[in-house]
ROVEXRO-114164 format. One record per residue: residue in one letter; x, y, z of N, C-alpha, C, O in turn; residue number from 0. Coordinates in steps of 0.2 Angstrom, whole numbers. Layout:
<rs>
<r 'A'; <X; Y; Z>; <X; Y; Z>; <X; Y; Z>; <X; Y; Z>; NUM>,
...
</rs>
This chain:
<rs>
<r 'X'; <4; -6; 0>; <0; 0; 0>; <4; 6; 0>; <9; 7; 4>; 0>,
<r 'X'; <3; 11; -4>; <7; 17; -5>; <5; 22; 1>; <0; 23; 3>; 1>,
<r 'X'; <11; 24; 4>; <10; 29; 9>; <12; 36; 7>; <17; 37; 4>; 2>,
<r 'X'; <7; 41; 8>; <8; 48; 6>; <9; 52; 12>; <7; 51; 18>; 3>,
<r 'X'; <13; 57; 11>; <14; 63; 16>; <13; 69; 13>; <15; 71; 7>; 4>,
<r 'X'; <9; 74; 17>; <8; 81; 15>; <13; 85; 18>; <14; 85; 24>; 5>,
<r 'X'; <15; 90; 14>; <19; 96; 17>; <19; 102; 13>; <16; 102; 8>; 6>,
<r 'X'; <21; 107; 16>; <21; 114; 12>; <27; 113; 7>; <32; 110; 9>; 7>,
<r 'X'; <26; 116; 2>; <31; 116; -4>; <37; 120; -2>; <36; 125; 2>; 8>,
<r 'X'; <43; 119; -5>; <49; 123; -5>; <51; 125; -12>; <49; 121; -16>; 9>,
<r 'X'; <54; 130; -12>; <56; 133; -19>; <60; 127; -23>; <60; 127; -29>; 10>,
<r 'X'; <64; 124; -19>; <69; 119; -22>; <65; 112; -25>; <68; 108; -27>; 11>,
<r 'X'; <58; 112; -24>; <55; 106; -26>; <53; 106; -33>; <50; 102; -36>; 12>,
<r 'X'; <55; 112; -37>; <52; 113; -43>; <53; 107; -48>; <49; 105; -52>; 13>,
<r 'X'; <59; 104; -48>; <61; 99; -53>; <57; 93; -52>; <54; 90; -57>; 14>,
<r 'X'; <56; 91; -45>; <52; 85; -44>; <44; 86; -45>; <41; 82; -48>; 15>,
<r 'X'; <42; 93; -44>; <36; 95; -45>; <34; 94; -53>; <29; 92; -54>; 16>,
<r 'X'; <39; 97; -57>; <38; 97; -64>; <38; 90; -67>; <34; 88; -71>; 17>,
<r 'X'; <42; 86; -64>; <42; 79; -66>; <35; 75; -65>; <33; 72; -69>; 18>,
<r 'X'; <32; 77; -59>; <26; 74; -58>; <20; 77; -62>; <16; 73; -64>; 19>,
<r 'X'; <21; 83; -64>; <16; 87; -68>; <16; 83; -75>; <11; 82; -78>; 20>,
<r 'X'; <22; 82; -78>; <23; 79; -84>; <20; 72; -85>; <16; 71; -90>; 21>,
<r 'X'; <20; 68; -79>; <17; 62; -79>; <10; 63; -79>; <6; 59; -82>; 22>,
<r 'X'; <7; 67; -74>; <0; 68; -73>; <-4; 70; -79>; <-9; 68; -80>; 23>,
<r 'X'; <0; 74; -84>; <-4; 77; -89>; <-2; 73; -96>; <-4; 76; -101>; 24>,
<r 'X'; <1; 68; -96>; <2; 64; -102>; <-4; 62; -106>; <-9; 60; -103>; 25>,
<r 'X'; <-4; 64; -112>; <-10; 62; -116>; <-15; 68; -116>; <-20; 67; -120>; 26>,
<r 'X'; <-14; 73; -113>; <-19; 79; -112>; <-16; 85; -115>; <-10; 85; -117>; 27>,
<r 'X'; <-20; 90; -116>; <-17; 96; -119>; <-15; 101; -113>; <-14; 107; -114>; 28>,
<r 'X'; <-16; 99; -107>; <-15; 103; -101>; <-7; 105; -101>; <-3; 100; -100>; 29>,
<r 'X'; <-5; 111; -101>; <2; 113; -100>; <4; 112; -93>; <0; 113; -88>; 30>,
<r 'X'; <10; 110; -92>; <13; 110; -85>; <14; 117; -82>; <15; 121; -85>; 31>,
<r 'X'; <13; 117; -75>; <15; 123; -72>; <22; 125; -73>; <27; 121; -72>; 32>,
<r 'X'; <23; 131; -75>; <30; 134; -76>; <34; 135; -70>; <31; 136; -64>; 33>,
<r 'X'; <40; 136; -70>; <44; 138; -64>; <42; 145; -62>; <42; 146; -56>; 34>,
<r 'X'; <41; 149; -67>; <39; 156; -65>; <32; 156; -61>; <32; 160; -56>; 35>,
<r 'X'; <27; 152; -63>; <21; 152; -60>; <22; 149; -53>; <20; 152; -48>; 36>,
<r 'X'; <26; 144; -52>; <28; 140; -46>; <31; 145; -41>; <29; 145; -35>; 37>,
<r 'X'; <36; 149; -43>; <39; 153; -39>; <35; 159; -37>; <36; 162; -31>; 38>,
<r 'X'; <31; 161; -41>; <26; 167; -40>; <21; 165; -34>; <19; 169; -30>; 39>,
<r 'X'; <19; 159; -34>; <15; 156; -29>; <18; 157; -22>; <14; 159; -17>; 40>,
<r 'X'; <24; 157; -21>; <28; 158; -15>; <27; 165; -13>; <27; 167; -7>; 41>,
<r 'X'; <27; 169; -18>; <27; 176; -16>; <21; 179; -14>; <20; 183; -9>; 42>,
<r 'X'; <15; 176; -16>; <9; 178; -15>; <5; 174; -9>; <2; 177; -5>; 43>,
<r 'X'; <6; 168; -9>; <2; 164; -4>; <6; 157; -3>; <3; 152; -5>; 44>,
<r 'X'; <11; 157; 0>; <15; 151; 1>; <11; 145; 5>; <12; 139; 4>; 45>,
<r 'X'; <7; 147; 9>; <3; 143; 13>; <-2; 139; 9>; <-4; 133; 10>; 46>,
<r 'X'; <-4; 141; 3>; <-8; 138; -2>; <-5; 133; -6>; <-9; 129; -9>; 47>,
<r 'X'; <2; 132; -6>; <5; 127; -10>; <7; 121; -6>; <12; 121; -2>; 48>,
<r 'X'; <3; 115; -7>; <5; 109; -3>; <8; 104; -8>; <5; 104; -14>; 49>,
<r 'X'; <12; 100; -6>; <14; 94; -10>; <13; 88; -7>; <13; 88; -1>; 50>,
<r 'X'; <12; 83; -11>; <12; 76; -8>; <18; 72; -10>; <20; 72; -16>; 51>,
<r 'X'; <20; 68; -5>; <26; 64; -6>; <25; 57; -5>; <21; 55; -1>; 52>,
<r 'X'; <29; 53; -9>; <29; 46; -7>; <36; 43; -8>; <39; 45; -13>; 53>,
<r 'X'; <39; 40; -3>; <46; 38; -3>; <51; 44; -4>; <56; 43; -7>; 54>,
<r 'X'; <49; 49; -1>; <53; 55; -1>; <53; 59; -7>; <57; 64; -8>; 55>,
<r 'X'; <49; 57; -12>; <48; 61; -19>; <42; 64; -20>; <36; 61; -18>; 56>,
<r 'X'; <42; 70; -22>; <35; 74; -24>; <31; 70; -29>; <34; 68; -35>; 57>,
<r 'X'; <25; 68; -28>; <21; 65; -33>; <15; 69; -34>; <10; 66; -38>; 58>,
<r 'X'; <14; 75; -32>; <8; 78; -33>; <8; 85; -29>; <12; 86; -25>; 59>,
<r 'X'; <3; 89; -31>; <2; 96; -27>; <-5; 98; -27>; <-9; 96; -31>; 60>,
<r 'X'; <-6; 103; -24>; <-12; 107; -24>; <-10; 114; -22>; <-7; 116; -17>; 61>,
<r 'X'; <-12; 119; -26>; <-11; 126; -25>; <-18; 130; -25>; <-22; 129; -29>; 62>,
<r 'X'; <-19; 134; -19>; <-25; 138; -19>; <-24; 145; -18>; <-18; 147; -16>; 63>,
<r 'X'; <-28; 149; -20>; <-28; 156; -18>; <-34; 158; -14>; <-39; 154; -14>; 64>,
<r 'X'; <-34; 164; -11>; <-40; 167; -8>; <-43; 172; -13>; <-39; 176; -15>; 65>,
<r 'X'; <-50; 172; -14>; <-53; 177; -18>; <-60; 177; -17>; <-63; 173; -13>; 66>,
<r 'X'; <-63; 182; -20>; <-71; 183; -19>; <-74; 178; -25>; <-71; 178; -31>; 67>,
<r 'X'; <-79; 175; -23>; <-82; 170; -28>; <-89; 169; -25>; <-90; 167; -19>; 68>,
<r 'X'; <-94; 169; -29>; <-101; 168; -27>; <-103; 162; -31>; <-105; 162; -37>; 69>,
<r 'X'; <-104; 156; -27>; <-106; 150; -30>; <-113; 150; -32>; <-115; 146; -36>; 70>,
<r 'X'; <-117; 155; -30>; <-124; 155; -32>; <-125; 159; -38>; <-131; 159; -41>; 71>,
<r 'X'; <-120; 162; -41>; <-120; 166; -47>; <-119; 161; -53>; <-114; 160; -55>; 72>,
<r 'X'; <-125; 158; -56>; <-125; 153; -61>; <-123; 156; -68>; <-122; 153; -73>; 73>,
<r 'X'; <-122; 163; -68>; <-120; 166; -74>; <-113; 167; -75>; <-110; 169; -80>; 74>,
<r 'X'; <-109; 166; -69>; <-102; 167; -69>; <-99; 161; -72>; <-97; 156; -68>; 75>,
<r 'X'; <-97; 161; -78>; <-93; 156; -82>; <-86; 158; -84>; <-84; 157; -89>; 76>,
<r 'X'; <-83; 162; -79>; <-76; 164; -81>; <-72; 158; -81>; <-73; 153; -78>; 77>,
<r 'X'; <-67; 159; -85>; <-62; 153; -86>; <-57; 153; -81>; <-56; 158; -77>; 78>,
<r 'X'; <-53; 148; -81>; <-47; 147; -76>; <-42; 153; -77>; <-40; 155; -73>; 79>,
<r 'X'; <-41; 154; -84>; <-36; 160; -85>; <-39; 166; -82>; <-35; 170; -79>; 80>,
<r 'X'; <-45; 168; -82>; <-48; 174; -79>; <-48; 174; -72>; <-47; 179; -69>; 81>,
<r 'X'; <-50; 168; -69>; <-50; 168; -62>; <-43; 167; -58>; <-43; 169; -52>; 82>,
<r 'X'; <-38; 166; -62>; <-32; 164; -59>; <-26; 169; -62>; <-20; 168; -60>; 83>,
<r 'X'; <-28; 173; -66>; <-23; 177; -70>; <-18; 173; -73>; <-12; 173; -72>; 84>,
<r 'X'; <-21; 168; -77>; <-17; 163; -81>; <-12; 159; -77>; <-7; 157; -78>; 85>,
<r 'X'; <-15; 158; -70>; <-11; 153; -66>; <-6; 157; -61>; <-3; 154; -57>; 86>,
<r 'X'; <-5; 163; -62>; <0; 167; -58>; <-3; 170; -52>; <0; 170; -46>; 87>,
<r 'X'; <-10; 172; -52>; <-13; 174; -46>; <-11; 180; -43>; <-13; 182; -37>; 88>,
<r 'X'; <-7; 184; -46>; <-4; 190; -43>; <-9; 195; -42>; <-9; 199; -37>; 89>,
<r 'X'; <-14; 196; -46>; <-19; 201; -46>; <-26; 198; -44>; <-31; 201; -42>; 90>,
<r 'X'; <-27; 191; -44>; <-33; 188; -42>; <-33; 185; -34>; <-38; 184; -32>; 91>,
<r 'X'; <-27; 184; -32>; <-27; 182; -24>; <-28; 188; -20>; <-25; 194; -21>; 92>,
<r 'X'; <-33; 188; -16>; <-36; 193; -11>; <-36; 190; -4>; <-41; 186; -3>; 93>,
<r 'X'; <-32; 192; 0>; <-32; 189; 7>; <-38; 191; 11>; <-40; 187; 16>; 94>,
<r 'X'; <-42; 196; 8>; <-49; 197; 11>; <-54; 194; 8>; <-60; 196; 9>; 95>,
<r 'X'; <-53; 189; 3>; <-58; 186; -1>; <-63; 181; 4>; <-61; 180; 9>; 96>,
<r 'X'; <-68; 179; 1>; <-73; 175; 4>; <-72; 167; 3>; <-76; 163; 7>; 97>,
<r 'X'; <-68; 165; -1>; <-67; 158; -2>; <-59; 156; -3>; <-55; 160; -5>; 98>,
<r 'X'; <-58; 150; -2>; <-51; 147; -4>; <-53; 144; -11>; <-57; 139; -11>; 99>,
<r 'X'; <-50; 146; -16>; <-51; 144; -23>; <-45; 140; -25>; <-40; 142; -25>; 100>,
<r 'X'; <-47; 134; -28>; <-42; 129; -30>; <-40; 131; -37>; <-43; 132; -42>; 101>,
<r 'X'; <-33; 132; -37>; <-30; 134; -44>; <-27; 129; -48>; <-28; 128; -54>; 102>,
<r 'X'; <-23; 124; -44>; <-20; 119; -48>; <-19; 113; -43>; <-18; 113; -37>; 103>,
<r 'X'; <-21; 107; -46>; <-20; 101; -43>; <-18; 95; -48>; <-21; 95; -53>; 104>,
<r 'X'; <-13; 91; -46>; <-11; 86; -51>; <-8; 80; -47>; <-5; 82; -41>; 105>,
<r 'X'; <-7; 74; -49>; <-4; 69; -46>; <-1; 64; -51>; <-5; 63; -56>; 106>,
<r 'X'; <5; 61; -50>; <8; 56; -54>; <6; 49; -52>; <8; 44; -56>; 107>,
<r 'X'; <4; 48; -46>; <2; 42; -43>; <-5; 41; -41>; <-8; 46; -38>; 108>,
<r 'X'; <-8; 36; -43>; <-15; 35; -41>; <-16; 35; -33>; <-12; 33; -29>; 109>,
<r 'X'; <-21; 39; -32>; <-23; 41; -25>; <-19; 47; -22>; <-22; 50; -17>; 110>,
<r 'X'; <-14; 49; -25>; <-11; 55; -22>; <-15; 62; -23>; <-14; 66; -19>; 111>,
<r 'X'; <-18; 62; -29>; <-22; 68; -30>; <-28; 69; -25>; <-29; 75; -22>; 112>,
<r 'X'; <-31; 64; -23>; <-37; 64; -18>; <-34; 66; -12>; <-37; 69; -8>; 113>,
<r 'X'; <-28; 63; -10>; <-25; 64; -3>; <-23; 71; -2>; <-24; 74; 3>; 114>,
<r 'X'; <-20; 74; -7>; <-18; 81; -6>; <-24; 86; -7>; <-24; 91; -4>; 115>,
<r 'X'; <-29; 84; -11>; <-35; 88; -12>; <-39; 88; -5>; <-41; 94; -3>; 116>,
<r 'X'; <-39; 83; -2>; <-42; 82; 5>; <-39; 87; 10>; <-42; 90; 14>; 117>,
<r 'X'; <-32; 87; 10>; <-29; 91; 14>; <-30; 99; 13>; <-30; 103; 17>; 118>,
<r 'X'; <-30; 100; 6>; <-31; 107; 4>; <-38; 110; 6>; <-38; 116; 8>; 119>,
<r 'X'; <-43; 106; 5>; <-50; 109; 6>; <-50; 110; 14>; <-54; 115; 16>; 120>,
<r 'X'; <-47; 106; 18>; <-48; 107; 25>; <-44; 113; 28>; <-44; 115; 34>; 121>,
<r 'X'; <-40; 116; 23>; <-37; 122; 25>; <-41; 128; 27>; <-40; 133; 30>; 122>,
<r 'X'; <-48; 128; 25>; <-52; 133; 26>; <-53; 134; 34>; <-55; 139; 36>; 123>,
<r 'X'; <-52; 128; 37>; <-54; 129; 45>; <-48; 133; 48>; <-50; 137; 52>; 124>,
<r 'X'; <-42; 132; 46>; <-36; 136; 49>; <-36; 143; 47>; <-34; 148; 50>; 125>,
<r 'X'; <-39; 144; 40>; <-39; 151; 37>; <-45; 154; 39>; <-46; 160; 37>; 126>,
<r 'X'; <-50; 151; 43>; <-56; 154; 45>; <-60; 157; 39>; <-63; 162; 39>; 127>,
<r 'X'; <-61; 153; 34>; <-65; 154; 28>; <-71; 149; 28>; <-71; 144; 30>; 128>,
<r 'X'; <-77; 152; 25>; <-83; 148; 25>; <-83; 142; 20>; <-86; 137; 21>; 129>,
<r 'X'; <-79; 142; 14>; <-79; 137; 10>; <-73; 137; 5>; <-69; 142; 4>; 130>,
<r 'X'; <-72; 131; 2>; <-67; 130; -3>; <-71; 129; -10>; <-76; 126; -10>; 131>,
<r 'X'; <-69; 132; -15>; <-72; 131; -21>; <-66; 130; -27>; <-61; 132; -26>; 132>,
<r 'X'; <-68; 125; -31>; <-63; 124; -36>; <-67; 121; -42>; <-73; 119; -42>; 133>,
<r 'X'; <-64; 120; -48>; <-67; 117; -54>; <-62; 111; -56>; <-56; 112; -57>; 134>,
<r 'X'; <-65; 105; -57>; <-61; 100; -59>; <-63; 97; -66>; <-68; 98; -68>; 135>,
<r 'X'; <-58; 94; -69>; <-59; 91; -76>; <-63; 85; -75>; <-64; 82; -70>; 136>,
<r 'X'; <-66; 83; -81>; <-69; 76; -81>; <-67; 72; -87>; <-70; 72; -93>; 137>,
<r 'X'; <-61; 69; -86>; <-57; 66; -92>; <-61; 60; -95>; <-58; 58; -101>; 138>,
<r 'X'; <-66; 58; -92>; <-69; 52; -96>; <-74; 54; -101>; <-78; 50; -104>; 139>,
<r 'X'; <-76; 61; -101>; <-81; 63; -105>; <-81; 62; -112>; <-85; 59; -115>; 140>,
<r 'X'; <-75; 63; -115>; <-75; 62; -123>; <-75; 55; -125>; <-78; 54; -130>; 141>,
<r 'X'; <-72; 51; -121>; <-73; 43; -123>; <-81; 41; -122>; <-83; 38; -126>; 142>,
<r 'X'; <-84; 44; -117>; <-91; 42; -116>; <-95; 45; -122>; <-99; 41; -124>; 143>,
<r 'X'; <-94; 51; -124>; <-97; 54; -130>; <-96; 50; -136>; <-101; 48; -140>; 144>,
<r 'X'; <-90; 48; -137>; <-88; 44; -143>; <-92; 37; -143>; <-94; 35; -148>; 145>,
<r 'X'; <-92; 34; -137>; <-96; 28; -137>; <-103; 28; -138>; <-107; 24; -141>; 146>,
<r 'X'; <-106; 34; -137>; <-113; 36; -138>; <-114; 38; -145>; <-120; 38; -148>; 147>,
<r 'X'; <-109; 40; -149>; <-109; 43; -156>; <-112; 50; -156>; <-115; 52; -160>; 148>,
<r 'X'; <-111; 53; -150>; <-113; 60; -149>; <-108; 65; -148>; <-102; 63; -146>; 149>,
<r 'X'; <-109; 71; -148>; <-104; 76; -146>; <-104; 76; -138>; <-108; 75; -135>; 150>,
<r 'X'; <-98; 79; -136>; <-97; 79; -128>; <-102; 84; -126>; <-105; 83; -120>; 151>,
<r 'X'; <-104; 90; -129>; <-108; 95; -127>; <-115; 92; -126>; <-119; 94; -122>; 152>,
<r 'X'; <-117; 87; -130>; <-124; 84; -130>; <-125; 79; -124>; <-130; 78; -121>; 153>,
<r 'X'; <-119; 76; -121>; <-120; 71; -116>; <-116; 73; -109>; <-116; 69; -105>; 154>,
<r 'X'; <-114; 79; -109>; <-110; 81; -103>; <-114; 81; -97>; <-112; 78; -92>; 155>,
<r 'X'; <-120; 83; -97>; <-125; 83; -91>; <-126; 76; -89>; <-126; 74; -83>; 156>,
<r 'X'; <-128; 72; -94>; <-129; 65; -93>; <-123; 61; -90>; <-124; 57; -85>; 157>,
<r 'X'; <-117; 63; -93>; <-111; 59; -90>; <-110; 61; -83>; <-109; 57; -79>; 158>,
<r 'X'; <-110; 68; -81>; <-109; 70; -74>; <-114; 67; -70>; <-113; 65; -64>; 159>,
<r 'X'; <-121; 67; -72>; <-126; 64; -67>; <-125; 57; -66>; <-126; 55; -60>; 160>,
<r 'X'; <-122; 53; -71>; <-121; 46; -70>; <-115; 45; -65>; <-115; 40; -61>; 161>,
<r 'X'; <-110; 50; -65>; <-104; 49; -61>; <-106; 51; -54>; <-104; 47; -49>; 162>,
<r 'X'; <-111; 56; -53>; <-113; 58; -46>; <-117; 52; -43>; <-117; 52; -37>; 163>,
<r 'X'; <-121; 49; -47>; <-125; 43; -45>; <-121; 37; -44>; <-124; 32; -41>; 164>,
<r 'X'; <-115; 37; -46>; <-111; 31; -45>; <-111; 26; -50>; <-109; 20; -50>; 165>,
<r 'X'; <-115; 28; -56>; <-116; 23; -61>; <-110; 23; -66>; <-109; 18; -69>; 166>,
<r 'X'; <-106; 28; -66>; <-100; 28; -70>; <-94; 31; -65>; <-95; 34; -60>; 167>,
<r 'X'; <-88; 29; -67>; <-82; 32; -63>; <-78; 36; -68>; <-76; 35; -73>; 168>,
<r 'X'; <-77; 42; -65>; <-72; 47; -69>; <-66; 48; -64>; <-67; 49; -58>; 169>,
<r 'X'; <-60; 47; -67>; <-54; 46; -63>; <-53; 53; -59>; <-50; 52; -53>; 170>,
<r 'X'; <-56; 58; -61>; <-55; 64; -57>; <-61; 66; -53>; <-60; 67; -47>; 171>,
<r 'X'; <-67; 67; -56>; <-73; 69; -52>; <-75; 64; -47>; <-76; 66; -41>; 172>,
<r 'X'; <-74; 58; -49>; <-76; 52; -44>; <-72; 53; -38>; <-74; 52; -32>; 173>,
<r 'X'; <-65; 54; -39>; <-61; 54; -33>; <-62; 60; -28>; <-62; 60; -22>; 174>,
<r 'X'; <-63; 66; -31>; <-64; 72; -28>; <-71; 72; -24>; <-71; 74; -18>; 175>,
<r 'X'; <-76; 70; -27>; <-83; 70; -23>; <-83; 65; -18>; <-88; 65; -14>; 176>,
<r 'X'; <-78; 60; -18>; <-78; 55; -13>; <-76; 58; -6>; <-76; 54; -1>; 177>,
<r 'X'; <-72; 64; -7>; <-70; 67; -1>; <-76; 69; 3>; <-80; 73; 1>; 178>,
<r 'X'; <-77; 67; 10>; <-82; 69; 14>; <-83; 77; 14>; <-79; 81; 15>; 179>,
<r 'X'; <-89; 79; 12>; <-91; 86; 13>; <-91; 90; 6>; <-93; 95; 5>; 180>,
<r 'X'; <-87; 86; 1>; <-87; 90; -6>; <-93; 88; -10>; <-96; 83; -10>; 181>,
<r 'X'; <-96; 93; -13>; <-102; 93; -17>; <-101; 96; -24>; <-97; 101; -25>; 182>,
<r 'X'; <-104; 93; -29>; <-105; 96; -35>; <-109; 102; -35>; <-115; 102; -32>; 183>,
<r 'X'; <-107; 108; -39>; <-111; 114; -39>; <-115; 114; -46>; <-121; 115; -47>; 184>,
<r 'X'; <-110; 115; -51>; <-113; 115; -58>; <-107; 114; -63>; <-102; 114; -61>; 185>,
<r 'X'; <-109; 114; -69>; <-105; 113; -75>; <-103; 120; -77>; <-106; 125; -77>; 186>,
<r 'X'; <-96; 120; -79>; <-94; 127; -82>; <-91; 125; -89>; <-86; 121; -90>; 187>,
<r 'X'; <-93; 128; -94>; <-91; 127; -101>; <-85; 131; -102>; <-84; 137; -100>; 188>,
<r 'X'; <-80; 129; -107>; <-74; 132; -109>; <-70; 135; -103>; <-68; 141; -103>; 189>,
<r 'X'; <-69; 131; -98>; <-66; 133; -92>; <-58; 133; -93>; <-55; 137; -91>; 190>,
<r 'X'; <-56; 128; -97>; <-49; 127; -98>; <-48; 123; -105>; <-53; 121; -107>; 191>,
<r 'X'; <-42; 123; -107>; <-40; 119; -113>; <-38; 112; -110>; <-33; 110; -108>; 192>,
<r 'X'; <-43; 107; -112>; <-42; 100; -109>; <-46; 96; -114>; <-52; 95; -114>; 193>,
<r 'X'; <-43; 93; -119>; <-46; 89; -124>; <-50; 83; -121>; <-56; 81; -124>; 194>,
<r 'X'; <-48; 80; -116>; <-52; 74; -113>; <-58; 76; -110>; <-63; 72; -109>; 195>,
<r 'X'; <-59; 82; -107>; <-65; 85; -104>; <-69; 89; -109>; <-74; 92; -108>; 196>,
<r 'X'; <-66; 90; -115>; <-69; 94; -120>; <-70; 101; -118>; <-74; 105; -119>; 197>,
<r 'X'; <-65; 103; -113>; <-65; 110; -110>; <-70; 111; -105>; <-71; 117; -102>; 198>,
<r 'X'; <-74; 106; -103>; <-79; 107; -98>; <-76; 106; -91>; <-71; 102; -91>; 199>,
<r 'X'; <-78; 109; -86>; <-76; 108; -79>; <-82; 107; -74>; <-88; 110; -76>; 200>,
<r 'X'; <-81; 104; -69>; <-86; 104; -64>; <-84; 108; -58>; <-79; 107; -55>; 201>,
<r 'X'; <-89; 113; -56>; <-88; 117; -50>; <-89; 113; -44>; <-95; 110; -44>; 202>,
<r 'X'; <-85; 113; -39>; <-86; 109; -33>; <-85; 113; -27>; <-81; 118; -28>; 203>,
<r 'X'; <-88; 112; -22>; <-86; 116; -16>; <-86; 111; -9>; <-89; 106; -9>; 204>,
<r 'X'; <-83; 114; -4>; <-82; 111; 2>; <-84; 116; 7>; <-80; 121; 7>; 205>,
<r 'X'; <-88; 115; 12>; <-90; 121; 16>; <-89; 119; 24>; <-89; 113; 26>; 206>,
<r 'X'; <-87; 124; 27>; <-86; 123; 35>; <-92; 121; 38>; <-97; 123; 37>; 207>,
<r 'X'; <-91; 116; 43>; <-97; 113; 46>; <-100; 119; 51>; <-105; 118; 54>; 208>,
</rs>
């Protein structure tokens, strides 16, 4: 059984961080986090950058920012680029904001992503914030659509509903909603460039009890 350990990231972690990123995004169009983005996170909110290790090596991460976000505004379909300043968060991180917003998460080993995600959402308690909000990919969508002979846009709601009901397994969405207290909020179109999700994302949240 794989043993994972969570810790705050260090600037010297980038090479292992990037190696894990490259493995995590193999076969997708998702770009890896650059060294400049990684180092910028330390400048604005180092507490938000967690890494997960196994056997002393980084195998995943999660970075969050604090910002204003209204989960009840169903017209808010801003993209990842808009909400995170292209992943740098220099202008979007607001220490006085109302949510902990998930910016980046990946893992190169099965189980590591959920492990670091669970630690990240629970930071709302120490930060005295009411909720965590993030948007996750749904990499099983395009294959599901192809098997149906339909476009991803035609079946995305059906696909997500089946995942939420436990009828289908999506390697990302299923893992994250399995974390106690995490719930699906809504679908967001054109959130990021991700061929496997056809650029769709699922907005999810975790609220303080």
